[in-house]
N, C-alpha and C positions, 0 to 999 in steps of 0.2 A: 778340394782346397778348403781349409778351415779359415775362420775369420782372423785367426792369429798369424796367418802367413801373408806376408806382403809379396805380391807377384812381381816378376821382373819388370812388367810394364808399369809398376808403381801404383800409388794411390794419390789422387788429387784431394786437397783440402781447401775449402774457402775459409780464410782466416780473418775474421772480423771481431771476434770476442774472445775473452779469456777461456771460455769453454772449448772453443776450437783449438786454441793453443795447447790446452791440456790433451786433446785428442791426438794432436800431432806428436806431442812428447811421448805419449803411451805407445803410439805406433812406431816411433823411432826406437824406443826401447825394445819392442818386440823384434824389430828388424835387426837391431844390434845383436840380440840373442840368437836370432835365426842364422845370422852370418858368422857368429862366434867372433865378435870384434875384440873380446878380451878387455884389456884396460882402456882401449880406445872408446868403450861405451860411455865413459865419463866425458870425453871430448864431444861425442855425439850428442849427449844430453845438453851440454852447454850450447852447442851450435843450434840445435833445434829450439831451445828456449829463447835464445837471442833473436833468431830469425823470426819466430812467431811474435815475439814481443814487439819487434820493429814494425811488423805488419799491422798489429792491433793498434799501436800508438800513433803511427805516422802515415800509414798507407791508405789508399782507396782501392777497392776491388782487389784486395790481397788474395793471392792464390799460392799454394805451395805444393810441389810435387815431391813425394818421398819414394825412393826406389833403390834397389841394389845397383851397385857399380861393379863391373867385372873386367878383369884384365888377366888373360891367360888363366892361371889357377888361383888367382887372388880374388877376393871379394871385399868390397867396401860399401859404404852408404853414400848416396848422392841426394842432396836437397836442392831444389830449384825454386826460389821465391820470386814471384812476379807481382808487380803492382802498377797502378796508374796514378800514383800519388804525386806529391810535389817534386820529387826527384832531387838530385844533387848536382851542383855545378862541378864538383871535384870529388869523385868517388875515392880516389887515392887518399886525399887528405881526410875525408870522412871516415876512412878505415883505420885511422890512427887513434889510439886511446886518448881521451880527453877532448877530442874534437866534437863539436855539436853545432847543429843549425837550429835547435829547438829549445835551448836553454837547459838541457839535461847534461849529465856528465859525459855523454857521448862515448860510453865504453862498449856499446853493443856491437858495432861492426869491428872494433878492435879485438874484442873477445872472439868473434867468429874467425877472423883471420888468424889469430894466435892458435886456436884449437884445431883448425882445419888442416888436413893433409894437402888440400888444393883448394884454391879460391879464385873466382873470376867474377866480373860484374860489369854492368853498363848502366849509366843513369844520365838523364838530362832534365834540367829544370822544366817543370810543367808537363813532362812526358812519362814520368815514373821511373822505376828501377827494376833491374833483373840481377839477381845474385845466384850464383851456382857454387855449391860447396860440396866437397867430398871428404869423408873421414874413412881412413883405412886402418887396419890393425897395426901395420907398419907405417910410420909417418911418411916414409918414402914411397908408399903404395901408389899405383897409377902414375908411375914416374915418367912414362913417355908422354910427350906433348900430344894431346888428342888431335887426330886428323879428321874426325867425324863426330857429330853430335846430333841428337834428334829428340823430339817429344811428340807424344800423341795425347789428345784430349777427347773424351767421348762426348757425343751429343748430350745436351742437357736432359737429364732424366734417365739416361742409360748408365749402367754400372760398368760396361765394357765398351771399348772402342773397336769398330770394324776396320780402323786404319792401323798400319804397323810399319816397321822399318827394321832393317838389319844391315850390318856391314861385315866384311870378312877380308882376310888376306890369304890367298891361296896361290901357291907357286909364284909368288912375287906380284900377283895381281891384286890391287886394292879395288874392291867392288862394294857398291851400296845398293840397297833395294828400298823402294817405297811402294806400299801396297794399300789399296782401298777396296775392301770386300764389299760386294754389292749389298746395298741396304744398310741396316743398322742392327745392333744387338748381337746376341750370341751366334747366330748363323753367319753374319758378316765377319765376326771375329774368328769363327772356325775356318772360314775360307782364307783369311789372312794368316792365321797360324799355320795352315798347311803350306802356304807360300813361303813363310819364314823358315819352316823346317826344311823344305825342299831346297831353299837357297843355301842354307848352311851345309847341306849334304851334297850339293851339286858338284859334278866334276869341274876342274879348272877349265875355263874356256872364255871366249869373248862374250859380251853382254847378250848378243842375239841368241847364242847357243844356250845361255843360262835362262833366258826368257822362254825359249822352247821347252827346256827341261821343266820349268815351273808350270807351264801350260799343261803338260802331260800329267804332272803330279797333282793337279788341282781338279781333275775331271770329276771327282766325287763331291765337289763343293758347288756352291751357287756361283762361284767365279769372282773375279776381281779385276779392277784396273791396276796395272803395276808398271814399274820401270826399273831397269838396272843400268847403272852408270859405272864406268871404270876410269877414274882420274889417273892420268899417267904424266905427271909434270916433268919427269926426266925426258920423255919424248915430246913434251909440249902439246899433248893431245888428250881429249876426253872422249871415250867411246860410250855410246848411249843407245839403248833400245827400249821403247816403251809401247804399251798398249792402253788405250783408254785415256781417261781424263786425269792423268798425273801431269802436273805442271813442273817444268824444270827450266833453269836458267844458269848460265855462267856469268859471273861478275868478274870482269877483268881487273887487273891490278890498278888500272886508271879509273875504275868505277863504271865502265861501260857494261850494259846488260845485253845478253844475247839469249833469246829463247831457244829451247830445244824441241825437236819434233817427236811426238808420240803418234803412232798410227791408231786408227779406230779398231776396236776389238775388245774382247773380254777373255782374259786368261782362264782356261778351264772349259771354255765353250767353243764348239765347232772347231774351225781351224783358222785362227786369225792370222793375218799377214804379219810377219816380223822382219824388221829391217834395222840395221845398225847404221848410225851416223857418227862421224868424227867431227869434233870441234876443237879450236885452239884452246889450250889450257896451260898457261905459263905460270911460273912461280909467282905466288901472291894472289892467284885467282881463287874464287869461291864458286862452289857448286851449291845451288839451292834447289831442293825438290820438295813438292808438297801436294797434298790431296786437294780435292775441290772444296774441302771445308775451310780452306784459306783463300781469301779473295786475292786474285792475281793482279792487283793494282799497286802493290807495294813497290817502293824504290829505295834501295839501300842508301842513296844519296840523302834521303830524309833523316838518316841516322848517322850524323858525323862521328867518325871514329869507330863505329860498330864493326866494320870489316876487319879491324885489328884484334877483335876479341875472339875468344874460343868459339868453336862451332856450336856448342850447346847454348851459349849466351846469345849468339846471333839467332839461332832457331827459336829460342824462347821469346826474344824481342819481336820477331815477326809473328809468332803465334798470338801474342798478346794484342798486337795492333791490327793484324789482318785476318785472324781466325774468327769464324762465326760460331755462334752457340746453336745454330739450327742444323748442324751436321757434325759428324766425327771430323777431327782435324789432325793432321800430321805435318810436321816440318822437319826436314833433314838438311844438314849443312855439312859439306866436306870441303877441305881446303888443300891447297898446295902451299905449305909453309915455305917462305923465302929463306 
């Protein structure tokens, strides 16, 4: 892979100065060329410039993730901006042209919303802001309402993350995977990549069968903790099978949190026990899964209104507030839209 190629896992930027903003813009331009966005590259350039400008001018601890977005045979670009700055009391109002809380013209967020194919965000005064934006060649790209979203972030000092995620729909089954390769760096990433590839190719079956398939496919790697979940809101159930220290919880429509059980073991090593558990999963519920690079003391009740946002915005908010810099981190969120 050359430096000109943006991998599907994306690239993280710390955006604190104008030079960082320039680096984001150049990388966005390369990704637009890589994905053949055509005329939408102009929209992407405006979105990247406005997002980074907002982070430089108004944010604290501003970070931006740039990555491809894929839907069937379509490809677009997604940018996720995260900060711990002053936040906004009304993100919807702040997204309108002419609105400002800082004495400026307030056109930044309005321009982002105008040029984006898809936009979502969450902000609270004193807690910071998360913005997720997608730009597609066809303005209607990514037209389906997203049912899952996730982010990974490598350990500080590492160029790749040993954590990973995937989701798929196979024979009507919606399934998600979170994987934490043992250790850090390239070997951990290789173990996770093997799990992700095996997951995408696995025959249709319940989560326990998929976990067994992944275990066999990873025997040549250093191994990983992983979990597979299958949300089935039509049946009101979530099926789940996990090995090792992957944390998972179902957040009910009323906000109640229920932890899910993962058994001890390492996929790819020896013969770990695999068992599948069923949990209630009604319309409006959320599934949250994460690696041990995210502290498991978060409560969604601390984020009023966040449960109504898109899965990637929920995941990014939890990664910002509960993720650690001393480990690779991954958060995945799936939902049953009501």
